[in-house]
LOZADREN-77817 format. One record per residue (C-alpha): residue number from 1; residue in three letters; x, y, z. Coordinates in nm, 2 decimals, padded with zeros to 4 digits. Each point is the difference from the previous one (the first is absolute). Layout:
site k NUM r ALA px X py Y pz Z .
...
//
This chain:
site k 1 r MET px 01.33 py -00.03 pz -04.43 .
site k 2 r SER px -00.32 py 00.26 pz 00.19 .
site k 3 r SER px 00.06 py 00.14 pz 00.25 .
site k 4 r VAL px -00.21 py 00.02 pz 00.29 .
site k 5 r VAL px -00.16 py 00.34 pz 00.08 .
site k 6 r VAL px -00.12 py 00.08 pz 00.34 .
site k 7 r PRO px -00.24 py 00.24 pz 00.08 .
site k 8 r ASP px 00.13 py 00.30 pz 00.21 .
site k 9 r GLN px -00.24 py -00.12 pz 00.31 .
site k 10 r PRO px 00.13 py -00.01 pz 00.35 .
site k 11 r SER px -00.04 py -00.33 pz 00.09 .
site k 12 r ARG px -00.19 py -00.09 pz 00.41 .
site k 13 r PRO px 00.26 py -00.01 pz 00.24 .
site k 14 r VAL px 00.01 py -00.33 pz 00.18 .
site k 15 r ARG px -00.14 py 00.02 pz 00.32 .
site k 16 r PHE px 00.12 py -00.16 pz 00.32 .
site k 17 r GLY px -00.20 py -00.11 pz 00.32 .
site k 18 r ILE px 00.26 py -00.01 pz 00.27 .
site k 19 r LEU px -00.10 py -00.27 pz 00.25 .
site k 20 r GLY px 00.16 py 00.10 pz 00.36 .
site k 21 r CYS px 00.21 py 00.29 pz 00.10 .
site k 22 r ALA px 00.30 py -00.19 pz 00.10 .
site k 23 r SER px 00.30 py 00.35 pz -00.03 .
site k 24 r ILE px 00.12 py -00.18 pz -00.35 .
site k 25 r ALA px -00.35 py 00.04 pz -00.15 .
site k 26 r GLY px 00.05 py 00.34 pz 00.10 .
site k 27 r LYS px 00.32 py 00.04 pz -00.22 .
site k 28 r LEU px -00.17 py -00.19 pz -00.33 .
site k 29 r ALA px -00.30 py 00.30 pz 00.01 .
site k 30 r ARG px 00.20 py 00.24 pz 00.03 .
site k 31 r ALA px 00.22 py -00.15 pz -00.28 .
site k 32 r MET px -00.34 py -00.06 pz -00.17 .
site k 33 r LEU px -00.05 py 00.44 pz 00.00 .
site k 34 r LEU px 00.28 py -00.03 pz -00.19 .
site k 35 r ALA px -00.02 py -00.27 pz -00.25 .
site k 36 r PRO px -00.19 py 00.14 pz -00.32 .
site k 37 r GLY px -00.25 py -00.28 pz -00.08 .
site k 38 r THR px -00.12 py -00.10 pz 00.34 .
site k 39 r ALA px -00.25 py 00.09 pz 00.26 .
site k 40 r VAL px -00.09 py -00.09 pz 00.33 .
site k 41 r ALA px -00.40 py -00.07 pz 00.03 .
site k 42 r ALA px -00.03 py -00.14 pz 00.31 .
site k 43 r VAL px 00.23 py -00.04 pz 00.39 .
site k 44 r ARG px -00.14 py -00.30 pz 00.18 .
site k 45 r SER px 00.08 py 00.00 pz 00.39 .
site k 46 r ARG px -00.16 py -00.15 pz 00.34 .
site k 47 r SER px -00.20 py 00.27 pz 00.01 .
site k 48 r GLU px -00.07 py 00.35 pz -00.20 .
site k 49 r GLU px 00.10 py 00.20 pz 00.16 .
site k 50 r LYS px 00.35 py -00.15 pz 00.02 .
site k 51 r ALA px 00.00 py -00.05 pz -00.39 .
site k 52 r ARG px -00.13 py 00.41 pz -00.01 .
site k 53 r LEU px 00.36 py 00.09 pz 00.19 .
site k 54 r PHE px 00.14 py -00.23 pz -00.22 .
site k 55 r ALA px -00.17 py 00.22 pz -00.29 .
site k 56 r ALA px 00.16 py 00.34 pz 00.20 .
site k 57 r ASP px 00.30 py -00.08 pz 00.06 .
site k 58 r ASN px 00.13 py -00.17 pz -00.33 .
site k 59 r GLY px -00.13 py 00.29 pz -00.23 .
site k 60 r LEU px -00.36 py -00.20 pz -00.14 .
site k 61 r ASP px -00.34 py 00.30 pz -00.08 .
site k 62 r ILE px -00.21 py -00.21 pz 00.27 .
site k 63 r ALA px -00.27 py 00.16 pz -00.27 .
site k 64 r THR px 00.08 py -00.28 pz -00.25 .
site k 65 r THR px 00.17 py -00.28 pz 00.19 .
site k 66 r ARG px -00.21 py -00.24 pz 00.13 .
site k 67 r LEU px -00.02 py -00.10 pz 00.42 .
site k 68 r TYR px -00.06 py -00.33 pz 00.06 .
site k 69 r GLY px 00.07 py -00.23 pz 00.34 .
site k 70 r SER px -00.14 py -00.30 pz -00.21 .
site k 71 r TYR px 00.27 py -00.23 pz -00.21 .
site k 72 r GLU px -00.31 py -00.17 pz -00.22 .
site k 73 r VAL px -00.19 py 00.36 pz -00.01 .
site k 74 r LEU px 00.35 py 00.18 pz -00.18 .
site k 75 r LEU px 00.01 py -00.33 pz -00.25 .
site k 76 r ASP px -00.33 py 00.04 pz -00.07 .
site k 77 r ASP px 00.07 py 00.36 pz -00.14 .
site k 78 r PRO px -00.07 py 00.03 pz -00.32 .
site k 79 r ASP px 00.27 py 00.31 pz -00.04 .
site k 80 r VAL px 00.27 py -00.24 pz 00.10 .
site k 81 r ASP px 00.16 py -00.11 pz -00.24 .
site k 82 r ALA px 00.33 py -00.20 pz 00.19 .
site k 83 r VAL px 00.06 py -00.04 pz 00.33 .
site k 84 r TYR px 00.33 py 00.04 pz 00.25 .
site k 85 r LEU px 00.06 py -00.22 pz 00.27 .
site k 86 r PRO px 00.21 py 00.14 pz 00.27 .
site k 87 r LEU px -00.13 py -00.29 pz 00.25 .
site k 88 r PRO px 00.16 py -00.21 pz 00.19 .
site k 89 r THR px 00.20 py -00.29 pz -00.19 .
site k 90 r SER px -00.32 py -00.28 pz 00.15 .
site k 91 r LEU px -00.22 py 00.23 pz -00.18 .
site k 92 r HIS px 00.09 py 00.03 pz -00.32 .
site k 93 r VAL px -00.13 py -00.33 pz -00.18 .
site k 94 r ARG px -00.35 py 00.09 pz 00.15 .
site k 95 r TRP px -00.04 py 00.31 pz -00.12 .
site k 96 r ALA px 00.17 py 00.00 pz -00.28 .
site k 97 r THR px -00.23 py -00.29 pz -00.10 .
site k 98 r ALA px -00.33 py 00.19 pz 00.08 .
site k 99 r ALA px 00.15 py 00.28 pz -00.22 .
site k 100 r ALA px 00.05 py -00.22 pz -00.27 .
site k 101 r ALA px -00.34 py -00.14 pz 00.01 .
site k 102 r ARG px -00.13 py 00.39 pz 00.01 .
site k 103 r GLY px 00.20 py 00.05 pz -00.30 .
site k 104 r CYS px 00.24 py 00.26 pz 00.17 .
//
């Protein structure tokens, strides 16, 4: 049996976009700061100012976290690998489908 040798290279973290600033989203964002292999790449809120406050309140680096006022723009960001949907249940299918269609 041969074994596979994996090079000693750090892998790129999974870059998340958060579609909303509900309180549960803040808990998740703070957990991602502690979890190896994850990063918050972008946050969407009803306004960029609210997204900026969310980022500041949850310890996200405003210089590297993109802040959006639109769901579509966040989903089109090529630096977002996956999304978290802290939205009302009635919006999950619509935005999960949109995210999947864009490869998130």
